[in-house]
N, C-alpha and C positions, 0 to 999 in steps of 0.2 A: 670749448677751445682750450688748447694747452697754453700754459704761461712759460715764456722763455726769459732768461736773464742775459743781458748784454753788458759788456764793459768797454768803455771808451779807451782807446789806445793813447789819446792825446791828453785828456784831462783826468782819467781814472774814474769817471762817474759810472756807477753801476745802476742799471735800471731794468725793469721788467716790461715785457710786451706780450699781450695776448694775441696770438696769431693762429690761423688755420694751418693744418699740416701742409697744405698746398701753397701757402704763401712763401715768397722768397725771404731769406733771412735779411734782417736790417743791415745796412752798411754804414749808416751815418748817426752820430750822436745827436740826440735831440737838444742838448744844451749848447755844445760848442761846434758841432758839425764835423768833428773828427771821425776817423774810422773806428768801427766797433767790431768786437769779436763775440760770438755766442759762447756763453759759459755752460759748462756741464754742472747741473745742479743735483742735489740729493732729491730723491723721490719723496713725496709726501705720503706714500703708502707703506704701512708697516703692520705686520701681524703681531698682536700682543695677547698674552694670556691664553686661556683655553679656547676651545671652539672646534670647528670642523677638523682641523689638522690633528689636534690631540685625540679626537674621538675616532677618527677613521684612517688616518694615514701615518701615524707616528710609528716608531720602531718598537712600540710596546707589544711584546709577544703574548702578554697575559690577557689580551682582549678576547672576548668570546668569539668562537669560530662558527661558521655556518654548518649546521648539522647535515645539510643536504649535499655538501661537497667535502669529501675526505681530504682534499688538498688544502683546506683552510680558507680559501677565498670563496666568494659568492658568485663567481662567474657562471656556474651552472644552476644556481638557485632560481626558482621561479619568481622569487621576490625581487631579484636583481633586474628583471626586465620591465 
């Protein structure tokens, strides 16, 4: 389940709540009972270092090309299926 952050408009308390996508957003602060708003948080997902992107999808044109396809891609290559 995703984790959401909320901020109380009355007391300023910031808290997290684990909720289903189908759950209604919270409307009340669990400390003071004031109105809350859902915050937009940074994602915990980041691509770092090398890996699949650097090896197959980067703009590096010096990567080896498929010999079965003169266009440079492997769309017609039997190994691609």
